[in-house]
C-alpha positions in Angstrom: -0.1 0.1 -0.1 3.1 2.3 0.2 3.6 2.5 -3.1 0.2 3.7 -4.2 0.2 6.2 -1.5 3.1 7.6 -2.8 2.6 7.4 -6.2 -1.1 9.3 -6.1 -1.4 10.9 -2.5 2.4 12.4 -2.8 2.7 12.9 -5.9 6.1 11.0 -5.6 8.4 8.6 -7.5 10.3 5.9 -6.7 13.2 7.9 -5.2 10.6 9.2 -2.7 9.6 5.8 -1.7 13.2 5.0 -1.1 13.1 8.0 1.3 10.1 6.7 3.2 11.8 2.7 3.3 15.1 4.5 4.5 13.4 6.1 6.9 11.9 3.2 8.5 14.9 1.1 8.1 16.9 3.9 10.3 14.4 3.6 12.8 13.9 0.1 13.1 17.7 -0.1 13.4 18.0 2.4 16.3 14.7 0.7 18.0 16.6 -2.9 17.9 19.3 -1.2 19.7 17.7 0.6 22.5 15.0 -2.0 23.1 17.5 -4.2 25.2 18.4 -1.1 27.2 14.9 0.1 28.0 12.6 -3.2 27.6 13.2 -3.2 31.7 10.9 0.2 32.5 7.5 -1.3 31.2 5.8 -5.0 31.6 5.4 -6.1 28.0 2.1 -6.1 27.9 2.5 -2.1 28.3 5.1 -2.3 25.6 2.8 -3.9 23.3 -0.1 -1.1 23.8 2.8 1.8 23.5 3.9 0.2 20.0 0.6 -0.5 18.7 -0.8 2.9 20.0 2.1 5.0 18.5 2.3 3.0 15.3 -1.6 3.3 14.7 -1.0 7.1 15.8 1.7 8.0 13.1 -0.7 5.7 10.1 -3.7 7.9 11.0 -1.1 11.3 10.9 0.4 9.9 7.9 -2.9 9.3 6.3 -4.4 12.9 7.6 -1.4 15.0 6.4 0.4 13.4 3.6 3.5 16.1 3.4 6.6 14.3 2.5 8.9 15.7 5.1 6.2 14.7 7.9 5.3 11.8 6.2 9.6 10.5 6.3 9.5 11.5 10.0 6.6 9.5 10.9 7.6 6.7 9.0 11.2 6.8 11.4 9.2 6.6 14.6 7.1 3.7 13.0 10.6 2.3 11.9 11.5 2.9 16.0 8.0 0.7 17.6 8.3 -1.9 14.5 11.0 -4.0 16.5 9.4 -3.5 19.8 5.9 -4.6 18.4 7.5 -7.5 16.7 9.7 -8.6 19.8 7.3 -8.2 22.2 4.3 -10.1 20.1 6.6 -12.5 19.6 7.7 -13.2 23.3 4.1 -13.0 24.7 2.9 -15.9 21.8 6.0 -17.9 23.0 5.3 -17.4 26.5 1.9 -18.4 26.3 2.2 -21.5 24.1 2.9 -24.7 26.1 6.3 -26.4 25.4 6.5 -29.9 23.4 7.2 -32.8 24.8 
């Protein structure tokens, strides 16, 4: 859905898609580096809720205000919380599944 959004709403090209994808990747890299340091601040369920709310809020802002610098900044913030959401959801699922015997 990113490519149609960039082409039709932002009136961008492949370069703009590259900027947005790089912003997402830089945010994910930073989020992955800081996650071990900040993971003890909240319980896993609270991290999951915070990450989900942040991802949803950023998505709504991107859709309501399709201005390229804002989109790039918000995609970086989404990138920060993507690893948090992925790591915590995998951890919570693994904790709930019974071990194989």
